[in-house]
Each structure stands twice: as C-alpha cells, then as structure tokens.
C-alpha positions as CSV (number, residue, x, y, z in Angstrom):
1,M,172.4,38.6,-86.9
2,N,175.5,38.9,-84.9
3,R,179.4,39.5,-86.6
4,I,180.1,35.7,-85.8
5,S,176.9,34.3,-87.2
6,A,177.7,36.5,-90.2
7,A,181.0,35.4,-91.2
8,F,179.7,31.9,-90.3
9,A,177.2,32.0,-93.1
10,I,179.2,33.3,-95.3
11,S,182.3,30.4,-94.7
12,A,179.9,27.9,-94.8
13,L,178.1,29.4,-98.2
14,A,181.8,30.2,-99.9
15,L,182.7,26.9,-98.6
16,G,179.6,24.8,-100.1
17,L,179.7,27.4,-103.9
18,V,183.9,25.3,-103.8
19,N,182.4,22.5,-103.1
20,S,180.4,22.3,-106.1
21,A,182.8,23.6,-107.9
22,A,185.0,21.4,-107.4
23,H,182.9,18.7,-107.6
24,A,182.1,20.4,-111.4
25,A,185.1,20.5,-112.5
26,M,185.9,17.1,-112.2
27,T,182.4,16.2,-113.4
28,K,183.3,15.3,-117.7
29,M,180.2,15.0,-120.8
30,V,181.5,11.3,-122.4
31,G,179.1,10.4,-125.0
32,G,176.1,13.3,-124.1
33,A,176.0,12.3,-120.8
34,V,177.8,13.9,-117.3
35,M,180.6,11.5,-116.0
36,Y,179.8,11.3,-112.0
37,P,183.2,11.0,-110.3
38,S,180.7,9.3,-107.2
39,R,179.8,6.0,-109.7
40,N,181.9,3.4,-111.2
41,I,183.2,2.7,-114.3
42,V,180.0,0.3,-115.6
43,E,177.5,2.7,-114.2
44,N,178.9,5.8,-116.0
45,A,180.1,3.6,-119.5
46,V,176.4,2.6,-119.8
47,N,174.8,6.7,-120.1
48,S,177.5,7.5,-122.8
49,K,176.1,7.5,-126.2
50,D,179.8,7.1,-128.0
51,H,180.6,4.0,-125.7
52,T,177.6,1.5,-126.4
53,T,179.4,-1.9,-128.5
54,L,182.0,-0.8,-125.1
55,V,179.3,-1.6,-123.5
56,A,177.8,-4.5,-125.2
57,A,181.6,-6.3,-125.3
58,V,182.0,-5.5,-121.6
59,K,178.5,-7.3,-120.6
60,A,179.3,-10.0,-123.2
61,A,182.6,-11.0,-122.2
62,G,181.1,-11.5,-118.8
63,L,183.6,-7.9,-117.0
64,V,180.4,-6.0,-115.9
65,D,181.3,-7.1,-112.4
66,T,184.4,-6.7,-112.7
67,L,185.0,-3.7,-114.0
68,E,181.6,-2.0,-111.4
69,G,184.6,-3.6,-108.8
70,A,186.4,-2.4,-105.8
71,G,189.7,-1.0,-108.5
72,P,191.4,1.1,-108.9
73,F,191.2,0.3,-112.6
74,T,192.6,3.1,-115.5
75,V,190.4,2.5,-118.7
76,F,191.2,3.6,-122.4
77,A,187.8,3.2,-123.3
78,P,187.5,3.1,-127.3
79,T,184.4,4.9,-128.5
80,N,182.0,3.1,-131.0
81,A,183.6,5.0,-134.0
82,A,186.9,2.8,-133.1
83,F,185.0,-0.2,-133.0
84,R,184.1,0.7,-136.1
85,K,186.9,1.3,-138.1
86,L,188.0,-2.6,-137.3
87,P,187.8,-4.8,-140.2
88,A,183.9,-6.1,-141.3
89,G,182.3,-8.6,-139.0
90,T,185.1,-8.5,-136.4
91,V,182.8,-7.0,-133.5
92,D,180.1,-9.0,-134.6
93,G,182.1,-12.0,-135.1
94,L,183.9,-11.2,-130.8
95,L,180.3,-10.8,-129.3
96,Q,179.5,-14.2,-130.7
97,P,179.4,-17.1,-127.0
98,D,182.2,-19.3,-128.3
99,M,184.4,-15.9,-128.6
100,K,183.8,-14.5,-124.4
101,S,187.3,-15.6,-124.1
102,Q,188.6,-13.7,-126.8
103,L,186.3,-11.2,-126.4
104,A,187.9,-10.0,-122.6
105,S,191.5,-10.3,-123.7
106,V,190.6,-7.6,-125.9
107,L,188.6,-5.7,-123.8
108,T,191.1,-6.7,-120.6
109,Y,194.2,-5.4,-122.7
110,H,192.6,-1.5,-122.8
111,V,192.3,-2.1,-118.4
112,V,195.7,-1.0,-116.4
113,S,195.3,-2.2,-112.4
114,G,195.9,1.5,-110.6
115,R,194.4,5.1,-111.1
116,Y,196.4,6.0,-113.5
117,T,195.6,10.4,-114.5
118,A,197.0,11.8,-117.4
119,R,199.5,14.0,-115.3
120,D,200.2,10.8,-114.2
121,L,201.2,9.2,-117.3
122,D,202.6,12.3,-118.5
123,R,205.6,11.9,-115.9
124,A,205.9,8.0,-116.6
125,V,206.5,9.0,-120.3
126,K,208.6,12.2,-119.0
127,A,210.4,9.8,-116.7
128,G,211.1,7.1,-119.4
129,G,212.7,9.3,-121.5
130,G,209.9,9.5,-124.0
131,Q,207.6,6.5,-123.2
132,A,206.4,4.5,-120.3
133,T,205.5,0.8,-120.4
134,L,202.0,-0.4,-118.6
135,K,201.4,-3.9,-118.0
136,T,197.3,-4.1,-118.8
137,V,195.4,-6.8,-117.0
138,E,195.7,-9.2,-119.7
139,G,199.2,-9.0,-119.6
140,E,200.0,-7.6,-122.3
141,P,202.5,-4.3,-122.2
142,L,200.5,-0.7,-123.8
143,T,203.1,2.0,-124.4
144,I,202.3,5.3,-123.4
145,T,204.2,8.5,-125.2
146,R,203.8,12.4,-126.6
147,R,203.4,13.4,-129.8
148,G,202.8,17.4,-129.3
149,A,200.2,18.2,-126.8
150,A,198.3,14.9,-127.2
151,I,199.2,11.0,-125.0
152,M,199.1,8.0,-127.4
153,V,199.2,5.0,-126.5
154,A,200.9,2.3,-128.6
155,D,199.4,-1.7,-128.5
156,A,201.2,-4.5,-129.0
157,K,200.9,-4.9,-132.9
158,G,202.3,-0.9,-132.7
159,D,198.8,0.2,-133.4
160,V,198.2,3.6,-131.5
161,A,195.2,5.2,-129.7
162,R,195.5,8.8,-129.3
163,I,193.9,9.6,-126.1
164,T,190.6,12.1,-126.7
165,I,189.3,12.6,-123.4
166,P,191.6,12.4,-120.8
167,D,190.7,12.1,-116.7
168,V,186.9,10.7,-116.7
169,M,187.5,9.8,-113.2
170,Q,184.9,7.2,-111.6
171,S,184.8,5.6,-108.3
172,N,187.0,3.1,-108.5
173,G,189.5,4.6,-111.2
174,V,190.0,6.6,-114.3
175,I,188.5,6.2,-118.0
176,H,190.7,7.7,-120.7
177,V,188.3,7.9,-124.0
178,V,190.6,6.3,-126.9
179,N,189.9,7.0,-130.5
180,K,191.7,2.9,-131.4
181,V,190.9,-0.4,-130.1
182,L,194.0,-2.0,-129.1
183,M,194.7,-5.3,-129.8
184,P,197.3,-7.8,-127.4
C-alpha cells in the first residue's frame, strides 16, 4: 500500500469512527430502550417501557399519524409515573371513546410546533428575562423557566413539570421527558 492509499484508509477509518461517535452521542436511553434520531416520535416512543400510557393515549386520541408526520415537533413526554400522579380514574376516563376530543386536547397541550432543544429553551428563557412562553398545538401556552440546572415547564394552571431527560432527538423533532402531566 502506498503512502497516499494508507493515508486515505486511515482518514476513512477516522471519519467512520467520528460519524459513529456522533450518532452514538445523539442516541439516548429512555425507558430501557435506545431512542434513535433516525426514527420518528412514535417509532421511538413505542419502545420506551416508561411511556406505555402515553403511547396508549396517543393511539386512543387518533394522533399517531400526526406524530409520525414531518413536523418538526417538540414533545414534552410524561412518563407512566407522571400519569399515575393524576387523580384516580383520570387516565381511564380520558381513554374512553367518548372522551377522545378531551384526550386529544391534553396530549396536544404537550406538543409545540418546531424543534426546541434544551439549549433553545434555555436561550429563550434568558432572552425573556427568566421565562419563555411557547404556544402548544392545542392552542394554550406553556411557560418555560429554570430552577437551578433544571428546565421547568408550567401549564396554564400553574402546575410545573421538570424535564428529566432533555434532547431525545427524533427524525421529526425532539422529545423532552417530563415528570408531570400538563393540563390546559
């Protein structure tokens, strides 16, 4: 192998390692599953054991096609534990067929059009003098603040969720895992 071929082979190997490292850095573990940035929101969420309630609700509300769409979307995704914090019977009630529009309202209140990473949210909070307001797909606002190193998301009623896993990148947006269900 001549020097040019050897240098090319080393460069190609290094580039491959850099690309693999960059791809691995973008993947995150959520609910015991790897979330791949090449997959859409629904394709990843169905693999998270911590989001089975959210996935069931998205299916019951008829929002699968929307969240598989081009987006981009920012989703504040409550965990199963967050849903369990709701008053007894709330989730079961919302999953009833006659509650589909109310369920869709609650779920779309967790979705913002556009791709907002934690860095974007932090910049917006700083630019807003300590808080930022994002309009949800449902139509009502969410208020973003910081509490120490944590990014907080407040609903219209003043209840506050903490982003526990930020920047779970998706092909059609980004998911931020939150510890509370937000209500319009």
